[in-house]
C-alpha positions in Angstrom: 15.8 4.9 -21.8 12.8 5.7 -20.1 11.6 7.1 -17.1 9.0 4.9 -15.2 7.2 5.1 -11.8 5.7 1.9 -10.9 5.2 -0.7 -8.1 8.8 -2.2 -6.1 9.2 -5.5 -6.0 11.1 -4.8 -2.7 9.0 -2.8 -0.9 5.3 -3.0 -2.5 5.2 0.8 -2.7 5.1 3.5 -5.7 8.9 4.1 -6.9 10.5 5.8 -9.8 13.5 4.4 -12.3 14.8 4.4 -15.6 13.9 1.6 -17.8 16.6 0.8 -20.7 14.5 -2.7 -21.9 16.0 -5.1 -20.2 16.0 -3.5 -16.3 14.6 -0.9 -14.6 16.9 0.7 -11.7 15.6 2.5 -9.2 16.5 6.1 -8.8 17.6 6.0 -5.1 16.2 9.0 -2.4 13.9 9.9 -5.4 10.2 8.5 -4.9 7.7 10.5 -7.1 8.0 11.5 -10.6 7.0 15.3 -8.8 10.4 15.5 -7.6 12.8 14.6 -10.8 10.7 17.4 -12.6 11.4 19.9 -9.7 15.1 19.5 -11.0 16.0 21.9 -14.2 16.5 19.7 -17.3 20.1 19.2 -17.3 20.2 18.2 -14.0 17.3 15.8 -14.2 19.4 14.2 -17.3 22.1 14.0 -14.8 20.4 12.6 -12.2 18.5 10.0 -14.8 21.9 9.1 -16.3 23.4 8.2 -13.0 20.8 6.1 -11.6 22.4 3.7 -8.9 19.2 2.1 -6.9 18.0 -1.5 -7.0 17.6 -3.3 -10.3 14.5 -5.5 -11.2 13.6 -7.0 -14.9 11.3 -4.8 -16.6 9.3 -7.4 -17.3 8.7 -8.1 -13.2 7.3 -4.6 -12.4 4.0 -3.2 -12.7 4.0 0.3 -14.3 2.0 3.3 -12.8 0.9 6.5 -14.6 4.2 8.6 -14.8 1.8 11.4 -12.7 1.6 11.8 -9.1 1.7 14.3 -5.9 1.1 17.6 -6.9 1.3 17.2 -11.3 -1.6 18.1 -13.2 -2.7 17.4 -16.6 -3.8 19.9 -19.4 -4.4 19.8 -22.7 -4.5 22.0 -25.8 -7.2 21.7 -28.1 -7.7 22.6 -32.0 -3.8 22.1 -33.0 -4.3 20.1 -35.6 -6.9 20.7 -38.9 -8.6 17.3 -38.4 -9.7 18.6 -34.6 -10.8 21.8 -36.4 -12.9 20.3 -38.6 -14.2 17.5 -36.1 -15.2 20.6 -33.5 -16.6 22.6 -36.8 -19.4 19.1 -38.0 -20.0 18.6 -33.9 -21.0 21.8 -33.1 -24.5 22.6 -33.5 -24.4 26.3 -32.6 -20.9 27.7 -32.1 -18.5 26.1 -35.0 -17.3 29.6 -35.7 -15.2 29.9 -32.4 -13.4 26.8 -33.7 -12.6 27.8 -36.7 -10.7 31.2 -35.0 -8.8 29.8 -32.2 -7.0 27.2 -35.0 -5.1 30.4 -36.6 -5.2 32.7 -33.2 -2.1 33.9 -31.5 -3.4 32.4 -28.6 -4.0 28.5 -28.1 -7.2 27.1 -26.2 -5.5 25.3 -23.1 -7.9 23.8 -20.7 -7.2 21.2 -17.3 -7.5 18.1 -17.7 -7.0 16.6 -14.5 -5.5 16.0 -11.5 -2.5 13.0 -10.6 -4.8 10.7 -8.6 -8.0 10.4 -11.5 -5.4 9.5 -14.0 -5.6 6.1 -15.5 -2.4 4.1 -16.2 -1.7 1.9 -18.7 -3.7 -1.4 -18.1 -6.3 0.5 -16.5 -9.7 1.6 -17.2 -11.8 4.9 -18.8 -14.5 5.8 -18.5 -17.1 7.3 -20.9 -20.1 9.3 -19.5 -23.4 8.1 -18.8 -25.1 10.9 -19.6 -23.2 11.1 -23.2 -24.1 9.6 -26.4 -20.9 9.8 -28.5 -17.8 9.2 -26.5 -14.1 9.3 -28.1 -10.4 8.6 -27.0 -8.2 11.4 -28.6 -4.6 10.5 -28.7 -2.2 13.0 -28.3 1.8 13.6 -27.4 1.8 14.7 -24.1 4.9 16.9 -22.8 6.3 16.3 -19.8 7.3 20.1 -18.5 9.2 20.4 -15.7 8.8 23.0 -12.9 10.7 25.6 -14.7 8.6 24.9 -17.8 11.3 23.1 -19.9 10.2 20.1 -21.8 11.9 17.2 -20.0 9.9 14.4 -22.1 7.3 13.0 -23.9 4.8 10.4 -23.2 1.2 9.1 -24.6 -2.0 10.8 -23.6 -5.8 9.9 -24.0 -8.0 12.9 -23.6 -11.2 11.0 -23.5 -13.9 13.6 -24.9 -17.7 13.4 -25.1 -18.3 15.1 -28.4 -22.3 15.1 -28.1 -21.6 17.1 -24.8 -19.2 19.6 -26.1 -20.7 19.4 -29.6 -24.3 21.4 -27.9 -22.2 24.7 -26.4 -18.4 24.9 -25.9 -19.2 26.3 -22.7 -19.8 22.5 -21.7 -15.9 21.5 -22.3 -15.2 20.6 -18.9 -18.4 18.4 -19.0 -17.2 17.1 -21.4 -13.3 16.3 -20.6 -13.0 16.3 -16.8 -14.3 13.3 -15.1 -13.2 10.3 -13.0 -12.0 7.9 -16.1 -11.8 10.5 -18.8 -7.6 11.1 -18.8 -4.9 8.3 -19.7 -1.3 8.7 -19.4 2.2 6.3 -19.6 3.1 4.0 -19.9 6.0 5.9 -19.3 8.0 9.5 -19.8 10.7 9.2 -22.8 13.2 12.1 -22.1 13.4 14.8 -24.6 16.9 14.1 -25.1 16.4 10.8 -26.6 13.9 12.0 -29.0 15.3 13.9 -32.0 12.4 15.6 -33.6 9.2 15.5 -31.9 7.4 17.0 -35.2 7.8 13.9 -37.2 6.1 11.0 -34.8 3.7 8.6 -36.2 0.4 8.6 -33.9 -1.5 5.3 -34.0 -5.3 5.0 -32.9 -6.8 1.3 -32.5 -10.0 0.3 -31.1 -11.3 -2.9 -30.7 -14.8 -4.5 -29.8 -15.6 -7.9 -28.9 -12.0 -9.0 -30.8 -12.6 -7.0 -33.5 -11.2 -3.8 -34.8 -14.1 -1.1 -35.3 -12.0 1.8 -36.0 -8.3 2.7 -36.6 -6.3 5.7 -38.3 -2.9 7.2 -37.9 -1.7 10.6 -37.7 1.7 12.4 -37.4 3.4 15.3 -35.2 4.2 17.0 -38.5 0.4 17.8 -39.2 0.5 19.8 -35.7 -0.4 23.7 -36.0 1.3 24.9 -33.4 5.3 25.1 -32.0 5.3 22.7 -28.7 7.7 25.1 -27.2 5.4 27.8 -27.7 2.2 25.5 -25.8 4.4 25.6 -23.2 4.9 29.0 -22.9 1.1 30.0 -22.8 0.9 27.5 -20.0 3.3 29.2 -18.0 2.3 32.4 -18.4 0.0 32.9 -15.4 0.5 29.6 -13.4 2.9 27.6 -11.2 3.4 24.0 -11.3 5.7 23.2 -9.1 6.1 19.5 -9.2 5.4 20.0 -13.3 2.9 19.1 -15.5 1.7 17.1 -18.9 0.4 19.3 -21.4 -1.5 17.0 -24.3 -0.9 18.9 -27.5 -4.3 17.9 -29.2 -5.6 15.4 -31.5 -5.7 14.7 -35.3 -7.3 11.1 -35.0 -11.4 11.9 -34.7 -13.4 9.1 -35.8 -16.2 10.1 -37.8 -19.9 10.6 -36.4 -21.8 8.7 -35.2 -19.0 6.2 -34.7 -18.6 6.0 -30.5 -16.7 4.2 -27.5 -18.7 1.1 -26.0 -18.4 -0.8 -23.0 -15.6 -3.2 -23.1 -13.9 -1.8 -26.1 -10.1 -1.6 -25.8 -8.0 1.5 -26.5 -4.6 0.9 -28.1 -2.2 4.4 -28.8 1.1 4.5 -29.8 3.4 7.1 -30.8 6.7 6.5 -32.4 9.6 6.5 -29.9 7.5 6.9 -27.0 5.5 4.1 -26.0 1.8 2.2 -26.7 -0.6 3.3 -24.0 -3.2 0.2 -23.6 -7.1 0.8 -21.6 -10.2 -0.9 -21.2 -13.4 1.4 -21.7 -16.1 1.2 -19.0 -19.8 3.4 -18.6 -20.0 5.0 -16.0 -19.1 6.3 -12.9 -20.1 3.6 -10.5 -17.5 1.3 -12.9 -14.5 3.2 -12.4 -15.1 3.5 -8.3 
């Protein structure tokens, strides 16, 4: 089962439902993912199991990014050894901050996107026009309800400017937060259907002009943090009434000087969760 946000063929408006691979069943009375994430995890599971709305063939619905309302996307950084190594290499003057945070008790957490800026499966991601080196960052996303419980998982692309962040860590917001810098989808896999989130293979493929120019794979078994610990830190001093998605970091970082280019196709797959495919554009104007 997957929880999906999609355009209802009946109303031509966004709807929420559950997809069993053959049919999407609308959740009657639920219009946003945020409404579901206001529920305790046990109630959310019961609500999804009792889906009783209109049924549509899975192949006939257009899926939307599973982020809406007051939801936000946040991210954790330097949670894999490969990420730590890549940040040290790209940083010109402050490599030690990445070394220190990898083993620190407190994780690095940063804001990534509001709901309306998030791209979905089949959509576009952007690289900044003022950046020379830009990469996708494939990440397992925790879907957290309003109480901070892990209600599900999704795929997140934390698109990043390595050249901007590498100059100074204080430029992190400019390297990470901009229109087209975040993609999520294609759906939410309920937490109760994923027996071991620490044993999921993650793959990344980048295709340019019909040819694969970079691919790789990793596993969440390499994660240096506990998922519930990351969630707990995020909720220590903040409130998310419609829930939140927390990307948990990446271990798939292309070696320098690789960079994304206009027209690239980026495909991220996570076992048991789904596959997120987007197309790269360059600059703000291309996202409007």
